[in-house]
Structure formats: structure tokens, C-alpha cells
C-alpha positions in Angstrom: -3.7 -9.6 20.7 -5.9 -7.3 22.6 -9.5 -8.5 23.6 -12.0 -6.9 21.2 -15.2 -5.3 22.6 -18.4 -6.4 20.9 -19.0 -3.2 19.0 -15.5 -3.2 17.6 -15.7 -6.8 16.6 -19.1 -6.4 15.0 -17.9 -3.4 12.9 -14.7 -5.2 12.0 -16.7 -8.1 10.6 -19.0 -5.6 8.8 -16.0 -3.8 7.1 -14.4 -7.1 6.1 -17.7 -8.3 4.6 -18.5 -5.0 2.8 -15.0 -4.7 1.3 -14.0 -8.2 0.4 -17.3 -10.0 -0.4 -17.6 -8.5 -3.8 -15.0 -10.8 -5.4 -13.4 -14.1 -4.9 -10.0 -14.0 -3.2 -7.3 -15.8 -5.2 -5.3 -18.5 -3.4 -1.6 -19.1 -4.2 0.3 -22.3 -3.4 3.6 -23.8 -4.3 7.3 -23.5 -3.9 9.8 -20.6 -4.2 13.5 -21.1 -4.3 15.8 -18.2 -3.7 19.6 -17.7 -4.1 20.8 -14.6 -2.4 24.3 -14.9 -3.8 23.3 -15.7 -7.3 20.3 -13.3 -7.6 17.9 -16.0 -8.7 14.2 -16.6 -8.0 12.7 -19.9 -9.1 8.9 -20.3 -8.8 6.6 -23.3 -9.1 3.2 -21.8 -8.2 -0.5 -22.6 -8.6 -3.1 -19.8 -8.6 -6.8 -20.7 -8.0 -10.1 -19.4 -6.6 -10.0 -16.2 -8.7 -13.1 -14.7 -10.2 -14.1 -15.6 -13.8 -13.0 -12.6 -15.9 -13.6 -12.3 -19.7 -11.1 -9.6 -20.5 -8.0 -10.0 -18.2 -4.3 -10.0 -18.0 -2.0 -11.9 -15.7 1.0 -9.8 -14.8 4.4 -11.1 -14.0 7.7 -9.4 -13.5 9.4 -8.8 -16.9 12.6 -10.4 -15.6 10.9 -13.8 -15.3 11.7 -16.4 -18.0 8.7 -18.6 -18.5 9.1 -22.3 -18.5 5.3 -23.0 -18.9 1.8 -22.2 -17.9 -0.5 -25.2 -17.4 -4.2 -25.7 -16.7 -4.5 -27.8 -13.5 -7.8 -29.6 -14.1 -7.7 -30.9 -16.7 -3.9 -30.9 -17.0 -2.6 -29.4 -20.2 0.0 -26.8 -21.3 -1.5 -23.4 -22.1 -0.2 -21.3 -25.0 -0.1 -17.7 -24.1 0.0 -14.2 -25.6 1.9 -11.3 -24.2 0.3 -7.9 -24.3 2.1 -5.0 -25.8 -0.6 -2.5 -24.8 -1.0 -3.0 -21.0 -1.2 0.7 -20.5 -2.1 0.6 -16.8 0.8 -1.6 -15.8 4.2 -0.4 -14.6 7.4 -0.9 -16.5 8.3 -3.9 -14.2 5.7 -6.3 -15.6 4.5 -8.1 -18.7 0.9 -8.9 -19.2 -0.1 -12.5 -20.3 -3.4 -14.0 -21.4 -4.5 -17.3 -22.9 -6.2 -17.2 -26.4 -9.4 -19.0 -26.9 -10.2 -20.8 -30.1 -8.8 -18.7 -32.9 -12.1 -18.9 -34.8 -14.1 -17.6 -31.8 -11.6 -15.0 -30.6 -11.5 -13.8 -27.0 -9.6 -15.2 -24.0 -9.6 -18.4 -22.1 -9.1 -18.5 -18.3 -8.7 -22.0 -16.7 -10.1 -22.8 -13.2 -6.6 -23.0 -11.8 -3.2 -22.3 -13.4 0.3 -23.7 -12.6 3.2 -21.3 -13.3 6.8 -22.3 -13.7 9.3 -19.5 -14.2 12.8 -18.3 -13.2 14.2 -14.8 -12.8 17.9 -13.8 -12.7 18.7 -10.3 -11.2 21.9 -8.3 -10.6 23.4 -8.7 -7.2 24.6 -5.3 -6.0 27.0 -5.8 -3.2 28.5 -2.3 -2.9 26.8 0.8 -4.2 30.0 2.8 -3.6 31.7 1.0 -6.5 30.8 2.6 -9.8 30.8 -0.7 -11.6 28.2 -2.2 -9.3 25.8 0.7 -9.0 22.4 -0.1 -10.5 20.8 2.6 -12.6 18.0 3.0 -10.0 16.2 1.5 -7.1 12.5 1.8 -6.4 9.6 0.0 -4.7 9.0 -2.4 -7.6 12.6 -3.4 -8.0 13.5 -7.0 -7.3 16.6 -6.3 -5.2 19.5 -8.5 -4.3 22.4 -6.9 -2.4 24.5 -10.0 -1.5 23.0 -10.4 2.0 19.3 -9.9 1.5 16.5 -10.2 -1.1 13.6 -7.8 -1.3 10.5 -7.8 -3.5 7.1 -6.1 -3.2 3.9 -7.4 -4.7 2.1 -4.2 -5.9 4.7 -3.2 -8.5 7.2 -6.0 -8.9 4.6 -8.8 -9.5 7.2 -11.5 -8.6 4.1 -13.8 -8.2 1.2 -13.9 -10.8 -1.3 -11.0 -10.4 -4.6 -11.2 -12.1 -5.9 -7.9 -13.6 -9.5 -7.1 -14.7 -9.1 -4.8 -17.7 -12.8 -3.7 -17.6 -13.0 -2.8 -13.9 -9.3 -2.0 -13.4 -9.4 -4.4 -10.4 -5.9 -5.7 -9.5 -5.8 -9.0 -7.5 -2.4 -8.6 -5.8 -3.8 -9.4 -2.3 -3.9 -13.2 -2.0 -4.3 -15.9 0.5 -1.3 -18.2 0.3 0.4 -21.4 1.4 4.0 -21.3 0.2 7.2 -23.4 0.8 10.3 -21.2 0.5 13.8 -22.6 0.2 16.8 -20.2 0.5 20.0 -22.1 1.3 21.9 -18.8 1.9 19.2 -17.3 4.1 19.2 -16.9 7.9 15.6 -15.5 8.0 12.7 -15.7 5.6 9.7 -13.4 5.9 6.5 -13.0 3.8 4.1 -10.2 4.6 1.6 -11.1 7.3 3.5 -14.1 8.9 6.0 -14.5 11.7 9.6 -14.3 10.4 11.1 -17.8 10.3 14.8 -18.5 11.1 16.7 -20.9 8.8 17.0 -21.7 5.1 13.5 -23.3 4.8 10.1 -22.0 5.7 6.4 -23.0 5.2 4.4 -19.8 5.3 0.7 -19.3 4.9 -2.0 -16.7 5.5 -5.8 -17.1 5.5 -6.0 -13.3 5.3 -5.4 -11.8 1.8 -2.0 -10.0 1.7 0.2 -8.2 -0.7 3.1 -10.7 -0.9 6.0 -8.5 0.1 9.0 -10.8 0.7 12.2 -10.2 2.6 14.9 -12.8 3.2 18.6 -13.2 3.9 21.0 -12.4 6.7 18.5 -10.5 8.8 18.3 -9.7 12.5 14.8 -10.1 14.1 13.6 -8.4 17.3 10.1 -8.5 18.8 9.3 -5.6 21.1 5.9 -4.8 22.7 4.0 -6.8 20.0 5.8 -5.4 17.0 8.5 -7.1 14.9 11.6 -5.3 13.8 13.7 -6.7 10.9 17.3 -5.3 10.6 16.2 -2.2 12.4 19.4 -1.7 14.5 17.6 0.0 17.3 18.8 0.1 20.9 16.4 -0.6 23.7 15.4 3.0 24.2 14.5 3.5 20.6 12.7 0.2 20.5 10.5 1.3 23.4 9.9 4.6 21.6 8.9 2.9 18.4 6.7 0.5 20.2 4.9 3.2 22.3 4.4 5.4 19.2 2.9 2.4 17.3 0.5 1.6 20.1 -0.5 5.2 20.6 -1.3 5.5 16.9 -3.2 2.3 16.8 -5.3 3.4 19.8 -6.1 6.7 18.1 -7.3 4.9 15.0 -9.3 2.3 16.8 -11.1 5.0 18.9 -12.1 7.0 15.8 -12.5 4.4 13.1 -14.1 1.8 15.4 -12.2 -1.0 13.6 -9.3 -2.7 15.5 -5.8 -3.2 14.1 -5.3 -6.8 15.2 -2.2 -7.6 13.1 1.3 -7.6 14.3 3.0 -4.6 12.8 6.4 -5.5 11.3 9.0 -2.8 10.6 11.6 -3.6 7.9 14.8 -1.8 7.4 16.2 -2.6 3.9 19.2 -1.1 2.2 18.8 0.3 -1.4 20.8 -1.1 -4.2 21.6 2.4 -5.6 23.2 5.4 -3.8 21.2 8.4 -2.6 17.9 6.5 -2.6 15.5 6.5 0.4 11.8 5.9 0.7 9.2 4.1 2.7 6.1 2.1 1.7 3.4 0.0 3.3 2.4 -3.6 2.6 0.2 -3.9 5.6 1.0 -5.1 8.2 4.6 -4.4 7.1 6.1 -0.9 7.1 9.2 -0.9 4.9 11.9 1.7 5.1 14.5 1.6 2.4 17.6 3.7 3.1 20.9 3.7 4.9 22.9 6.2 7.0 20.8 9.2 7.9 17.8 7.7 6.1 17.9 4.4 8.0 15.1 3.4 10.4 17.1 4.2 13.5 17.4 7.8 12.4 13.6 8.2 12.6 13.6 7.0 16.2 15.6 10.1 17.4 13.3 11.9 19.9 14.2 15.2 18.2 12.4 13.9 15.1 9.4 12.5 16.9 6.9 14.6 15.0 8.2 13.2 11.7 8.2 9.7 13.2 4.6 10.0 14.3 3.4 11.5 10.9 5.3 8.8 8.9 4.2 5.8 10.9 0.6 7.2 11.1 0.4 7.6 7.4 1.5 4.0 6.8 -0.8 2.6 9.5 -3.6 4.7 8.0 -3.3 2.5 4.9 -4.8 -0.3 7.0 -8.1 1.4 6.6 -7.7 3.1 3.2 -5.6 0.8 1.0 -6.2 -2.5 2.8 -9.7 -2.8 4.2 -11.0 -0.4 1.6 -9.3 -0.6 -1.8 -10.0 2.0 -4.3 -10.1 0.9 -8.0 -10.2 3.9 -10.3 -7.7 6.4 -11.5 -9.0 8.7 -8.7 -7.5 6.2 -6.2 -4.5 8.3 -5.1 -6.7 11.2 -4.0 -8.5 8.8 -1.7 -5.9 6.3 -0.8 -2.9 8.6 -0.2 -4.9 11.7 0.5 -6.9 10.1 3.2 -3.9 8.3 4.8 -2.1 11.7 5.0 -5.3 13.3 6.5 -5.4 10.6 9.1 -1.7 11.1 9.9 -2.1 14.8 10.5 -5.0 14.1 12.8 -2.8 11.7 14.8 0.0 14.3 14.9 -2.4 16.9 16.3 -3.8 14.4 18.9 -0.8 12.7 20.3 2.0 15.3 19.8 1.5 19.1 19.9 -0.6 21.7 18.2 2.6 23.5 17.2 3.9 20.4 15.4 0.6 20.1 13.6 0.6 23.7 12.6 4.1 23.4 11.3 3.2 20.4 9.2 0.3 22.4 7.7 2.5 25.4 7.0 5.1 23.2 5.2 2.4 21.8 2.9 1.0 25.3 2.2 4.5 26.6 1.4 5.3 23.7 -0.9 2.2 24.6 -3.0 3.0 28.3 -3.4 3.1 28.1 -7.2 0.7 25.1 -7.5 -2.7 25.6 -9.2 -4.6 22.4 -8.6 -7.8 21.5 -10.5 -10.7 20.9 -8.0 -11.7 17.3 -7.5 -15.0 17.6 -9.5 -13.2 18.8 -12.6 -10.6 16.1 -12.9 -11.1 13.8 -15.8 -8.0 11.6 -15.4 -4.8 11.3 -13.4 -3.2 13.7 -15.9 -5.1 16.4 -14.2 -2.9 16.1 -11.1 -0.1 17.8 -13.0 2.2 17.1 -10.0 1.0 13.9 -8.3 3.1 14.4 -5.2 1.6 17.9 -4.5 -1.9 16.9 -5.5 -2.4 13.8 -3.4 -0.1 14.4 -0.4 -0.5 18.1 0.0 -3.7 19.5 -1.7 -6.1 16.6 -1.0 -5.4 16.3 2.8 -5.7 20.1 3.2 -9.1 20.0 1.6 -10.1 17.1 3.9 -8.8 19.0 6.9 -10.7 22.2 5.9 -14.0 20.2 5.6 -13.3 18.6 9.0 -12.9 22.1 10.6 -16.3 23.1 9.1 -18.3 20.0 9.9 -16.9 19.1 13.2 -15.4 15.9 14.7 -18.6 13.8 14.9 -19.5 14.3 11.2 -15.9 13.9 10.1 -15.5 10.4 11.6 -18.9 9.4 10.3 -17.6 10.4 6.9 -14.5 8.2 7.4 -16.9 5.3 8.3 -18.8 5.8 5.1 -15.7 5.9 3.1 -14.6 2.7 4.7 -17.9 0.8 4.5 -20.3 2.2 1.9 -20.7 -0.4 -1.0 -19.7 1.0 -4.4 -19.0 -0.3 -7.8 -16.8 2.7 -8.6 -14.7 4.4 -5.9 -14.2 7.8 -7.7 -15.0 11.4 -7.1 -18.8 10.6 -7.1 -18.1 8.1 -4.3 -16.3 10.7 -2.3 -19.1 13.2 -2.6 -21.8 10.5 -1.9 -20.1 9.5 1.3 -19.8 13.0 2.6 -23.5 13.6 1.7 -24.5 10.5 3.7 -22.4 11.5 6.7 -24.0 15.0 6.7 -27.6 14.1 6.0 -28.1 17.6 4.8 -28.2 18.3 1.0 -28.0 22.0 1.4 -24.9 21.7 3.6 -23.3 19.3 1.1 -24.0 21.8 -1.8 -22.2 24.6 0.1 -19.1 22.4 0.9 -19.1 21.0 -2.7 -19.1 24.5 -4.2 -16.3 25.7 -1.9 -13.9 22.7 -1.9 -14.8 20.3 -4.7 -15.9 22.5 -7.6 -14.2 25.8 -7.1 -11.0 27.0 -8.9 -10.2 28.5 -5.5 -10.5 25.2 -3.6 -6.9 25.4 -2.4 -7.2 29.1 -1.3 -10.5 28.3 0.4 -9.0 25.4 2.3 -6.0 27.6 3.4 -8.3 30.4 4.5 -10.4 27.9 6.6 -7.3 26.4 8.2 -5.4 29.6 8.7 -7.9 32.5 8.7 -6.5 36.0 8.4 -6.5 37.9 11.7 -9.4 40.2 12.3 -8.7 44.0 12.0 -8.9 45.7 15.4 
């Protein structure tokens, strides 16, 4: 861990206080038993220290068979309802709640809850065999492939996730102290800890994490302060990955003024369905799912370094937007994903080449040739994205880059600081506009930018013109 200067340390504490002090941080304890070969996950978990919420759901993976839910103090079994209208959940989960006195109505939430449940999942040992190919594989899939087990926390909810229906706040980042037994595992890893060799591990974190878990027959390498799980990288590529990671972290710390002190862990996981490849972040883990030309070692090819820089930069950008600052409205992807991609393009421009940066911009513009996005201020729901991929990964970062070009570097990074630290009950479009206004300190300037990029039907065209102005006629 690098020594922190006083200004960095002070701002880091400020960010942590501003972002996490609003709510209690749930604490998860208990035991998890895994069988890689049988595809089973048996959990005896206790959740406590969560905020008191009147209208809530507790989400669990829909493949879990419930043995019981119990109040801890006093100790009694809780009868539960299962929601059939949890419209904001993903298909992977069921929403549970505990009814209060039938005469009074409403819901009851104990001070602490013990959960006993077991899940049984397909073990896909060979995706080349038609009889063993799952229909699909995705981030929220609880995936067993005969040698490893993979589960995220954001979508899969393999552990109980409290959800506030009124505020749409999801409590999937938890402090934890867990005992994990996996007789057929060589390594056990839970996000934010050091991978443990052997069939048994006691893992805990005093920092709230999304509980991504990866276990099984896994090769672990540490290089330059980063962990690599199943990465299959030679020494040259390990050094390339390590240097790239450190360069990106240095860029962010110098602009955002908040240090990344965690050990970054790269995970290479194989999908359980053919022709599937993707990457996601559960900070400080960066997970790549794919094999062959989509494996992690393919990104380390120096000929693909621009792509490597942009991909890793995007995922590390989620340390700031997605981890320290969590957005809680339907507008969240415009901020979370759009800002992470904006940061990644800034890194690409800084530590690689201007030509690589311009090519990345050109690719985004070309992809949106027939796309007619609504401006931010006129969105009323996520349905207005029309194409989520194009809207949040292409249109939004181009708008942010155009504003950056107009207001300059100093005001841009002040805007990023405001987005990271400004207290807010709702992190929506109004929040985005307010942070820009505070960074500028000039209402007239804000009004001009708002009219051009936030309100106008020509917001995309205006952004493109700013980034790639037409050459002047001689």
C-alpha cells in the first residue's frame, strides 16, 4: 500500500463520510458450504445492522430453497410472503417480506435475521456438448462448470439483499465475516479479501463489498500488488497488466484526489455457454468471462493495448462512480456507466496516444449513425434510452467529453469532485445539473451548456460538432 499524502487522505475520509454515512451498513455472518461437483450452495447466514425500513423486500436467488427465516433476538421462526410484483428486480431473484399482524397490515422487519437455504444448480462441464449447454450465461448466473463456482452479488443475490422500495436503495454492499467450506476447492475467494488456498476459509471485510465469490481449481498469481486468478498470463503480460493498472490508478488519483488503496484482483472465468464473453466490476475485482480469443490473456497483447487501457480504465472508474458514489434512481446508468466510460476515454487520451483516443471517439460516433437519443432533461424513465447500450456507453460519455472541451480541465475535474461528494437524496438528472452548476459557479454559463447539451434535441449533433468541428473554409 502506498503512503497517502495528507490532502489525499483527508479527501478520502470526506468521500467515505459523504457517501456512506447516510445509511447503516448491513453486516453478514455465518457459514457457506459449496460443492463444485454437485452444484450446490448451502447457506446458514445472519444479517444485521441494516436500517429500519417500512416498505422493503429481501431478495434471494430464485434457485434457493428456503429452510427457514428466523428472528435472532428474540428467537422465533418468521413466516414470510413472496412478492409477485417486484418490478425492479431481475429475473434471477425472488423478493421476500415478513407480514405484520394481519389486523394491522404492513410489514415486520426484525433487528437481525437468520437465513437457512440451499440452492442446486446445473454443472456444465463441457459447453461443446449439446446436451450440456445451458440456455444462456450472464453476470447474474450462479455458474458451476465442474472445476469452479462463480456468483456475483448485484444480480444473483446468492446472499440476502435488502431493498428499500420507496427510495429504490439496494443494500448489496455488505461488511461480512464468513466461514466457507468447499471440500472440492483448491482456492476460495470473496471480493475484497486475499484468495485462500485450501478447502476451508474464514473471510471477512470491514469495508462494505458486493460479495462476488469465486472458488474451485484456481491458479493464483500476485504481481506488482495486483492478484490474478486463472489469468494464464506469462511474465511479460503480467508486467504489462501490472504497469497498465498502476498507470491508470495514478491518473485517477491525480485527478480525482482520492486514492485507490485496495488490491485489484483480476479474475478469468469461463462461461457455461458457448459464444458468451463479457466483463464486469465488483470493486476491487475485475472479472472477465470468456475463453479462447475472449480470455484475459488476449487483452494483454500489446497490439490491443488501447483496448486494454480503455477496458481496465472503465472498470477502475467504477471505484469512484459505482463504489464510493452509488446512484440510486432509474437515471443511474447515465451517471454510473456514462461517467466510467468518460473517465476511461480521458485515461486513454492521457497515457496512450491522441490517435487512439480519436479512433475511440470515431467508433462511438459511427455506432450512433441512426440513433436519435432524447436529451437528458427530457428523459422521464429508463424506457427513454431506447437502446441502453448506445445511450449510456456512447451518447452520455460524448456529452460529458464535449462539456469538458468547453469548460476546460480545471472545471471538469471540479465537476467530477462534486459528482463524487455532493450530498443528495436523489441522484438523478437534477443532481447532474446541480453538480455542474456548482463546479462552474456561473449560472449564465450553466444555462448555455444546459441548452446545448441537456435540453436540445440536437444534443448528440452538438457534442459531435464540439469534439470534431468541421474544418474552416479557406
